[in-house]
C-alpha positions as CSV (number, residue, x, y, z in Angstrom):
1,M,89.9,38.5,-3.3
2,D,91.1,39.6,-6.3
3,R,95.7,39.6,-6.7
4,R,95.3,40.2,-10.1
5,K,96.8,43.5,-11.1
6,K,94.5,46.0,-12.8
7,L,96.1,49.3,-15.5
8,T,94.2,52.5,-16.4
9,D,93.7,53.6,-20.0
10,E,96.5,56.1,-19.6
11,Q,99.3,52.7,-18.0
12,V,98.5,51.6,-20.4
13,A,99.0,53.7,-23.3
14,E,102.2,54.5,-21.1
15,I,102.7,50.6,-21.8
16,R,102.8,50.9,-25.3
17,A,105.0,54.1,-25.9
18,L,107.8,52.4,-23.3
19,F,107.7,49.7,-26.2
20,A,107.7,52.2,-29.4
21,A,110.3,53.7,-27.5
22,G,112.3,50.5,-26.7
23,D,112.2,49.3,-23.3
24,T,111.9,45.7,-22.7
25,G,109.2,43.8,-21.8
26,E,110.9,42.6,-19.2
27,A,111.7,46.4,-17.5
28,I,108.0,47.0,-17.8
29,A,106.7,43.8,-16.4
30,R,108.7,45.3,-13.3
31,Q,108.4,48.6,-13.2
32,Y,104.2,48.1,-13.6
33,G,104.5,44.9,-11.2
34,I,102.9,42.8,-13.7
35,S,104.1,39.7,-15.5
36,P,106.4,40.1,-19.3
37,T,103.2,37.7,-20.8
38,H,101.0,40.9,-19.4
39,A,102.7,43.6,-20.7
40,F,103.2,41.5,-24.1
41,N,100.1,41.1,-25.0
42,I,99.9,44.8,-24.0
43,K,102.4,46.1,-26.8
44,N,100.0,43.4,-29.1
45,N,96.4,45.2,-27.7
46,Q,95.8,41.2,-27.4
47,K,92.6,41.0,-25.3
48,R,92.3,38.7,-21.3
49,C,91.5,35.4,-22.4
50,V,88.1,34.2,-22.0
51,K,87.9,30.8,-20.5
52,S,85.9,28.5,-22.4
53,G,86.3,25.5,-24.4
54,F,88.5,22.5,-24.4
55,A,89.5,20.5,-21.3
56,N,93.3,19.7,-21.8
57,V,95.4,19.6,-24.8
58,S,95.5,16.8,-26.5
59,R,91.6,17.7,-26.7
60,A,92.3,20.4,-29.0
61,F,94.7,19.1,-30.6
62,A,92.5,16.1,-31.3
63,W,89.3,18.4,-32.8
64,L,91.5,20.6,-34.5
65,L,93.6,17.7,-36.3
66,K,90.4,15.9,-37.3
67,G,90.0,19.5,-39.3
68,Y,87.4,21.4,-37.2
69,S,88.6,24.9,-37.3
70,V,89.4,27.0,-33.5
71,K,90.0,30.5,-32.2
72,R,91.4,32.0,-29.0
73,E,89.7,34.2,-27.7
74,C,92.9,36.8,-27.0
75,W,92.5,36.3,-31.2
76,E,90.8,38.9,-33.3
77,D,87.7,37.9,-34.4
78,D,88.8,37.0,-37.7
79,E,91.5,34.4,-36.6
80,Y,91.0,30.7,-37.3
81,L,93.6,27.5,-37.2
82,R,93.2,24.3,-38.7
83,Y,94.9,21.2,-40.2
84,D,94.2,20.4,-43.8
85,N,94.3,16.9,-43.8
86,Q,95.2,17.4,-48.2
87,S,97.7,19.1,-47.9
88,H,99.4,18.4,-43.7
89,M,99.2,21.7,-43.6
90,F,98.0,23.9,-40.6
91,V,96.5,27.0,-41.4
92,M,95.8,29.7,-40.2
93,T,92.9,32.7,-41.5
94,S,93.3,36.4,-40.3
95,G,90.4,38.0,-42.8
96,D,91.7,37.6,-47.0
97,D,94.6,36.3,-45.6
98,T,95.6,32.8,-45.1
99,W,98.4,31.4,-44.4
100,Q,100.6,27.8,-44.4
101,F,102.4,26.2,-42.5
102,D,103.6,22.0,-41.3
103,V,104.6,22.8,-38.8
104,F,102.6,23.9,-35.3
105,E,104.6,25.6,-32.3
106,I,102.7,26.6,-29.0
107,G,104.4,27.5,-25.5
108,G,103.2,27.4,-22.6
109,M,100.4,30.3,-22.2
110,D,99.4,28.3,-26.0
111,L,99.1,24.8,-23.6
112,S,96.1,26.5,-21.7
113,V,93.8,26.0,-23.8
114,H,90.7,26.6,-21.9
115,D,90.5,30.1,-23.7
116,W,90.1,28.0,-27.3
117,K,87.3,27.6,-28.8
118,R,84.9,25.3,-31.9
119,V,84.1,27.1,-34.7
120,N,81.1,24.4,-35.3
121,N,80.1,22.0,-33.3
122,E,80.6,18.5,-35.2
123,G,83.1,16.1,-33.3
């Protein structure tokens, strides 16, 4: 039995409107019977992440630290993350935009790396 909450397109639009009106993610989540993370993913227009890719966090970061690109299934199609071994910076690209940062912070959702995928098949 699938216990995940199924939301209609109308409910998704209502959730986005509630965020725009200033409601908190926690309050919206309680109202719709979903997790706060699910509510924020709806707000940010993130797709449900598909399971594919790395078996665990250490393998994902080993791949990343070799300088190869990774992306998450829930990111936009043109968003990628890689580690630049020359500058010792993480590089995030999205379309024509590039950001560099020296620390890559991950949260609880990020630890489920099954939705990260390899951008190239090397390594």
